[in-house]
Residue, then its C-alpha position, 0 to 999 in steps of 0.5 A: x528508518x521504518x518501513x511499511x507495505x503499500x498495496x496498489x490495489x486492482x482499481x489503481x492498476x485497471x485505471x492507470x494509476x500505479x505510476x502516480x501513486x509511486x510517484x506521490x510516495x517517492x516525492x514525500x522522501x520514501x524509497x522503494x526497497x521491494x516491488x512486485x506485480x502479483x495476482x493475489x490468490x484467495x489464500x493470501x487475501x484471506x490471511x492478509x485481510x484475517x483481521x476483517x474475517x467474520x465482517x460482513x464485508x470480508x468476502x467483498x474485499x477478498x473478491x476485489x483484491x483477487x479480481x485483478x493484478x495488484x503491486x506489492x511494494x515496501x517503502x522505507x523512510x523516516x515516520x514511514x507508516x504515517x507519511x504514507x497514511x497522511x499521503x493516502x488519505x482516509x479509507x473513504x475517498x468522499x472523506x479524504x482531503x484533496x492532494x491525498x491519493x484517495x481524495x484526488x482519484x477514489x471513487x468509493x470505499x470499496x474502490x479506494x486504490x491502495x492499501x498501506x499498513x496502519x502500524x509498525x507491528x502490522x507492517x512487519x506481519x504484512x511485509x512477511x506475507x508478500x516478501x522474503x528477506x532476499x527480495x528486500x534491497x537495502x541501498x543508499x541514495x545520495x539524496x538520504x543525507x537530505x531527507x532523513 
């Protein structure tokens, strides 16, 4: 089973959309194995967005993600990275299809509600930024036999 990091960003928290986002991911058959609310500090934000360092929008990303609490979570399931990416929609909400999180609720590219790892390799790296091994709960659900 794959695992992926999901961040529910400040705009989703401020707009009261966290529950809706979590619900949509769970309805896709994904299982929450870790979750916490936190106020991301500048150092963590810079490490998380290190791939964008030096780009014109880097400081705006850091400022935005540290502007309000976020919910960091790990979702697990079959093809989790791709399922999450499809459920989120494209980065630009204006180009996201209806039925996706960003297509239904996103306002603009700078306020796009959710982050999901873009590959298994990046999921592994990102998960370790936000969670220790002890914070991840591996458990069985009776429904797993129907969706795995």
